[in-house]
VONU-376205 format. One line per 2 residues: number of its first residue (from 1); their letters; for each residue x, y, z of C-alpha. Coordinates in nm, 4 decimals. Example, Ala and Ser with C-alpha at 12.3 -4.5 7.8 and 13.67 -1.06 7.14 Angstrom:
<sites>
1) as) 1.2300:-0.4500:0.7800 | 1.3670:-0.1060:0.7140 $
</sites>
This chain:
<sites>
1) mt) 7.8254:3.8990:6.3977 | 7.9175:4.2314:6.5653 $
3) ft) 7.8524:4.5498:6.3617 | 7.9071:4.9225:6.4051 $
5) vc) 7.6741:5.1872:6.2535 | 7.8554:5.4897:6.1135 $
7) ip) 7.6878:5.8211:6.0361 | 7.8671:6.1201:5.8601 $
9) tc) 7.7035:6.4538:5.8755 | 7.7681:6.8140:5.7985 $
11) yg) 7.4156:6.9340:5.9102 | 7.3660:6.9824:6.2744 $
13) ge) 6.9858:6.9437:6.2642 | 6.7401:6.7364:6.4454 $
15) si) 6.6926:6.4699:6.1732 | 6.9924:6.2737:6.2995 $
17) ie) 6.7949:6.2203:6.6289 | 6.5104:6.0527:6.4602 $
19) tv) 6.7686:5.8398:6.2555 | 6.9416:5.7297:6.5643 $
21) rs) 6.6138:5.6420:6.7378 | 6.5089:5.4311:6.4616 $
23) ir) 6.8379:5.2584:6.4790 | 6.8362:5.2003:6.8453 $
25) as) 6.4784:5.0647:6.8206 | 6.6131:4.7688:6.6043 $
27) kn) 6.4826:4.4324:6.7073 | 6.6787:4.0949:6.7686 $
29) vd) 7.0252:4.2567:6.7571 | 7.3025:4.2583:7.0235 $
31) nf) 7.4645:4.5706:7.1481 | 7.6299:4.7775:6.8952 $
33) rv) 7.8358:5.1109:6.8528 | 7.6889:5.4043:6.6602 $
35) lv) 7.9715:5.6580:6.5464 | 7.9050:6.0078:6.4099 $
37) va) 8.1666:6.2331:6.2514 | 8.0430:6.5774:6.2086 $
39) ds) 8.1659:6.8947:6.0589 | 8.0407:7.2277:5.8951 $
41) ip) 7.7132:7.3078:6.1056 | 7.7669:7.2393:6.4674 $
43) fp) 7.4998:7.0356:6.6720 | 7.3015:7.2489:6.9137 $
45) ee) 7.3698:7.1431:7.2745 | 7.0213:6.9876:7.3052 $
47) vk) 7.0831:6.7719:6.9709 | 7.4251:6.6605:7.1263 $
49) tk) 7.2786:6.5733:7.4626 | 7.0056:6.3729:7.3022 $
51) lk) 7.2476:6.1823:7.0846 | 7.4731:6.1026:7.3933 $
53) el) 7.1736:5.9706:7.5616 | 7.1131:5.7277:7.2688 $
55) gv) 7.4678:5.6074:7.3162 | 7.6233:5.7920:7.0183 $
57) ei) 8.0065:5.8481:6.9958 | 8.0317:6.1973:6.8454 $
59) fw) 8.3479:6.3162:6.6687 | 8.3915:6.6766:6.5452 $
61) nd) 8.6173:6.7952:6.2592 | 8.7061:7.1555:6.2638 $
63) tp) 8.7883:7.1423:5.9001 | 8.4934:7.0377:5.6684 $
65) gt) 8.5552:6.7259:5.4569 | 8.3600:6.5026:5.2141 $
67) qm) 8.1364:6.2260:5.3121 | 8.3785:5.9802:5.2063 $
69) kk) 8.6415:6.1271:5.4209 | 8.4264:6.1176:5.7333 $
71) nk) 8.3444:5.7494:5.6531 | 8.6947:5.6642:5.6305 $
73) qm) 8.7594:5.8288:5.9522 | 8.5017:5.6097:6.1250 $
75) fd) 8.5899:5.2830:5.9303 | 8.9438:5.3165:6.0825 $
77) mv) 8.7821:5.3304:6.4421 | 8.5906:5.0056:6.3866 $
79) ss) 8.6809:4.6724:6.5270 | 8.3437:4.4771:6.4657 $
81) dl) 8.2724:4.2119:6.2078 | 8.0642:4.4494:5.9938 $
83) vv) 8.0221:4.8133:5.9178 | 7.6835:4.9694:5.8537 $
85) st) 7.7203:5.2954:5.6707 | 7.4065:5.5143:5.6623 $
87) qd) 7.3150:5.8970:5.6529 | 7.1538:6.1549:5.8870 $
89) di) 6.8172:6.1480:5.7434 | 6.7162:5.7837:5.7231 $
91) if) 6.4561:5.5878:5.9131 | 6.5348:5.2175:5.9746 $
93) np) 6.2744:4.9630:5.9912 | 6.3099:4.7536:6.3123 $
95) dt) 6.3975:4.4369:6.1538 | 6.6513:4.5819:5.9101 $
97) ln) 6.9707:4.5395:6.1059 | 6.8793:4.1889:6.1972 $
99) ei) 6.8109:4.1050:5.8378 | 7.1445:4.2378:5.7296 $
101) vk) 7.3334:4.0517:5.9930 | 7.1492:3.7244:5.9080 $
103) al) 7.2300:3.7677:5.5216 | 7.6030:3.8144:5.5934 $
105) es) 7.6171:3.5355:5.8514 | 7.4454:3.2964:5.6108 $
107) dp) 7.6774:3.3748:5.3146 | 8.0424:3.3891:5.3919 $
109) kl) 8.1213:3.5171:5.0398 | 7.8973:3.8199:5.0807 $
111) tm) 8.1184:4.1261:5.1269 | 7.8909:4.4172:5.0696 $
113) ag) 7.5031:4.4502:5.1048 | 7.2468:4.7142:5.0442 $
115) ar) 6.9074:4.7674:5.1895 | 6.5733:4.8364:5.0047 $
117) if) 6.4977:5.2162:5.0004 | 6.1191:5.3426:5.0457 $
119) pl) 5.9813:5.6759:5.0434 | 5.8178:5.8400:5.3525 $
121) pq) 5.4711:5.9830:5.3299 | 5.4873:6.2537:5.0718 $
123) kt) 5.4106:6.6205:5.1981 | 5.4138:6.7946:4.8544 $
125) ff) 5.2960:6.7005:4.5118 | 5.6457:6.7015:4.3715 $
127) es) 5.7659:6.4819:4.6498 | 5.5210:6.2399:4.5353 $
129) im) 5.6489:6.2446:4.1807 | 6.0005:6.1780:4.3177 $
131) at) 5.8571:5.8984:4.5369 | 5.7329:5.7351:4.2177 $
133) ml) 6.0964:5.7679:4.0639 | 6.2437:5.5958:4.3881 $
135) ml) 5.9956:5.3014:4.3696 | 6.0531:5.2694:3.9904 $
137) ag) 6.4434:5.2585:4.0437 | 6.3945:4.9977:4.3198 $
139) dv) 6.1638:4.7748:4.0956 | 6.3892:4.7851:3.8135 $
141) gr) 6.6928:4.7333:4.0341 | 6.5304:4.4100:4.1680 $
143) rw) 6.4737:4.2800:3.8246 | 6.8191:4.3305:3.6974 $
145) nn) 7.0785:4.0578:3.7795 | 6.9012:3.9498:4.0713 $
147) gd) 6.9497:4.2686:4.2530 | 7.3388:4.2754:4.2065 $
149) nr) 7.3677:4.6130:4.0190 | 7.4635:4.9734:4.0699 $
151) lm) 7.0898:5.0829:4.1310 | 7.0690:4.8699:4.4332 $
153) as) 7.3962:4.9986:4.5934 | 7.2533:5.3004:4.7710 $
155) gr) 7.4571:5.4974:5.0251 | 7.1400:5.5393:5.2355 $
157) cl) 7.2380:5.2042:5.3747 | 7.5416:4.9989:5.2752 $
159) ty) 7.6930:4.7262:5.4925 | 8.0468:4.6036:5.4578 $
161) rt) 8.2400:4.3013:5.5930 | 8.5014:4.4799:5.7815 $
163) eh) 8.7819:4.2460:5.6678 | 8.7031:4.3177:5.2996 $
165) lr) 8.6604:4.6859:5.3712 | 9.0021:4.7266:5.4860 $
167) km) 9.1301:4.6328:5.1383 | 8.9006:4.8953:4.9608 $
169) ki) 9.0621:5.2257:4.8379 | 8.8512:5.5039:5.0063 $
171) lp) 8.8938:5.8085:4.8055 | 8.7571:6.1390:4.9560 $
173) gv) 8.7263:6.3181:4.6294 | 8.4760:6.0903:4.4719 $
175) an) 8.1431:6.2644:4.4161 | 7.9379:5.9596:4.3377 $
177) sd) 8.0576:5.7414:4.6307 | 7.7651:5.4850:4.6232 $
179) iy) 7.8559:5.3525:4.2896 | 8.2299:5.3847:4.3598 $
181) my) 8.1987:5.1654:4.6597 | 7.9971:4.9065:4.4650 $
183) le) 8.2550:4.8983:4.1845 | 8.5575:4.8855:4.4193 $
185) nk) 8.3983:4.6041:4.5988 | 8.3550:4.4246:4.2649 $
187) rl) 8.7133:4.5097:4.1600 | 8.8621:4.3185:4.4653 $
189) gg) 8.6411:4.0171:4.3730 | 8.3678:4.0849:4.6400 $
191) kf) 8.0271:3.9899:4.6254 | 7.7278:4.2233:4.6551 $
193) as) 7.3640:4.1564:4.7422 | 7.0435:4.3778:4.7998 $
195) ik) 6.8780:4.2249:5.1088 | 6.5087:4.1678:5.0359 $
197) da) 6.3669:4.2220:5.3902 | 6.6019:4.5178:5.5001 $
199) fv) 6.3980:4.8381:5.4533 | 6.4942:5.1939:5.5263 $
201) yi) 6.2897:5.5128:5.4434 | 6.3776:5.8500:5.3119 $
203) rc) 6.2314:6.1930:5.2509 | 6.2300:6.2533:4.8806 $
205) pq) 6.3105:6.6094:4.7489 | 6.0103:6.8302:4.7985 $
207) rl) 6.0882:7.0818:4.5192 | 6.2399:7.0592:4.1787 $
209) rd) 6.5321:7.2797:4.2713 | 6.6326:7.0379:4.5426 $
211) qi) 6.6678:6.7577:4.2810 | 6.8680:6.9418:4.0267 $
213) gp) 7.1990:6.9101:4.2082 | 7.1905:6.5369:4.2978 $
215) ss) 7.0504:6.4603:3.9498 | 7.3348:6.6474:3.7728 $
217) ry) 7.5979:6.4794:3.9931 | 7.4399:6.1346:3.9139 $
219) qy) 7.4387:6.2138:3.5457 | 7.8222:6.2622:3.5619 $
221) gk) 7.8672:5.9288:3.7415 | 7.9636:5.7183:3.4590 $
223) te) 8.2221:5.9708:3.3343 | 8.3696:5.9897:3.6824 $
225) ma) 8.3790:5.6146:3.7225 | 8.5487:5.5606:3.3823 $
227) el) 8.8186:5.7955:3.5036 | 8.8727:5.5993:3.7999 $
229) fg) 8.8323:5.2345:3.6859 | 8.8777:5.2582:3.3084 $
231) ek) 8.6363:5.2454:3.0092 | 8.5451:4.8934:3.0661 $
233) vk) 8.3265:5.0121:3.3821 | 8.0750:5.1690:3.1450 $
235) ke) 7.9286:4.8227:3.0870 | 7.7791:4.8429:3.4312 $
237) yp) 7.5439:5.1271:3.3299 | 7.3062:4.9978:3.0583 $
239) ip) 6.9872:4.8811:3.2107 | 6.8572:4.5426:3.0500 $
241) fg) 6.5435:4.6117:2.8342 | 6.3314:4.3622:3.0169 $
243) al) 6.4030:4.4911:3.3599 | 6.3255:4.8546:3.2588 $
245) vg) 5.9949:4.7693:3.0895 | 5.9019:4.5354:3.3668 $
247) gl) 5.9574:4.8156:3.6164 | 5.7878:5.0811:3.4011 $
249) vs) 5.4655:4.8506:3.3683 | 5.4468:4.7697:3.7183 $
251) qf) 5.4783:5.1340:3.8401 | 5.2400:5.2651:3.5753 $
253) ts) 4.9790:5.0284:3.7091 | 5.0038:5.1821:4.0512 $
255) tp) 5.0864:5.5401:3.9896 | 5.0212:5.6253:3.6158 $
257) ih) 4.9756:6.0000:3.6525 | 5.2910:6.0311:3.8753 $
259) la) 5.4960:5.8329:3.6475 | 5.3893:6.0241:3.3299 $
261) ly) 5.4848:6.3541:3.5214 | 5.8224:6.2172:3.6127 $
263) cf) 5.8980:6.1799:3.2529 | 5.8700:6.5538:3.2135 $
265) vf) 6.0892:6.6019:3.5302 | 6.3322:6.3405:3.3818 $
267) ay) 6.3644:6.5388:3.0578 | 6.3948:6.8855:3.2459 $
269) lr) 6.6755:6.7617:3.4676 | 6.8751:6.6461:3.1581 $
271) if) 6.8215:6.9613:2.9565 | 6.9073:7.1912:3.2535 $
273) kq) 7.1772:6.9933:3.4360 | 7.4450:7.1673:3.5972 $
275) ar) 7.7966:7.2139:3.4533 | 8.0155:6.9205:3.5790 $
277) kn) 8.2457:7.1698:3.7689 | 7.9556:7.2652:3.9856 $
279) aa) 7.7664:6.9423:3.9990 | 8.0414:6.6785:4.0287 $
281) ta) 8.1893:6.7710:4.3576 | 8.2378:6.5586:4.6729 $
283) mw) 8.1499:6.8544:4.8981 | 7.7597:6.8206:4.8778 $
285) ki) 7.5220:7.1225:4.9309 | 7.2793:7.0488:5.2149 $
287) da) 6.9205:6.9892:5.0963 | 6.7259:7.0841:5.4228 $
289) st) 6.3933:6.9660:5.2777 | 6.4904:6.5878:5.2849 $
291) kn) 6.5808:6.6221:5.6454 | 6.2370:6.6573:5.7641 $
293) ik) 6.1735:6.3019:5.8404 | 5.9454:6.3036:6.1521 $
</sites>
């Protein structure tokens, strides 16, 4: 199957070069397009040159827009069988794209797929706490409904069957776009799966203040989705007790101190969450600390 990789960005930094290099280093895949739609902070000329050398098609928007708006712009340019949507601060495992394509080739009913998210080596103590949180979420997600749940639909890497994607409503004003796309896929009768051997790596927030905004936005997600899909969508949120306990026990075995400290971070982020008018906005603030992925 043919595929196109789409990367929206509002940050003109060098992290996107490392992202594209990891994508271009993919094994066992045919030629594919890489599209980038950018706004807000322009690319320096040296970054733009390196991206073009890596075969990236760059499109610049003079008016800043949301991540969803930029994605929709790229989705409309695609003529391939599949669309792989990712971000400008992600490192792909060399086998990831091949594993994604194989999964969609083998299951014609599969319309949307997610990759497994792992942390890069940590540079600060707080980042190591957040890495524990990331691993916990992934562990719980894999135990919940065979990986078909909102925790596993991470916008760090989502793949869509293009024919099905054309039917989905892409709303530029959605703040929690990952869960929105998961629920919209489900609304249309699509099938989601987390691909077991498809890995991507991210830089976790390195400071507590870097996590407050994303955490606050996430906490308002259920309210936002209920407004868009109706109250029935709230049934997608409760995590099964067995999956939660299993994930906690597994993570406690490997990183007991970091998990205990994350409990304090978890409580802090809920006590001091931002007001919805500040947090639940589709125009995200840039967290430069997560862009350091070298």
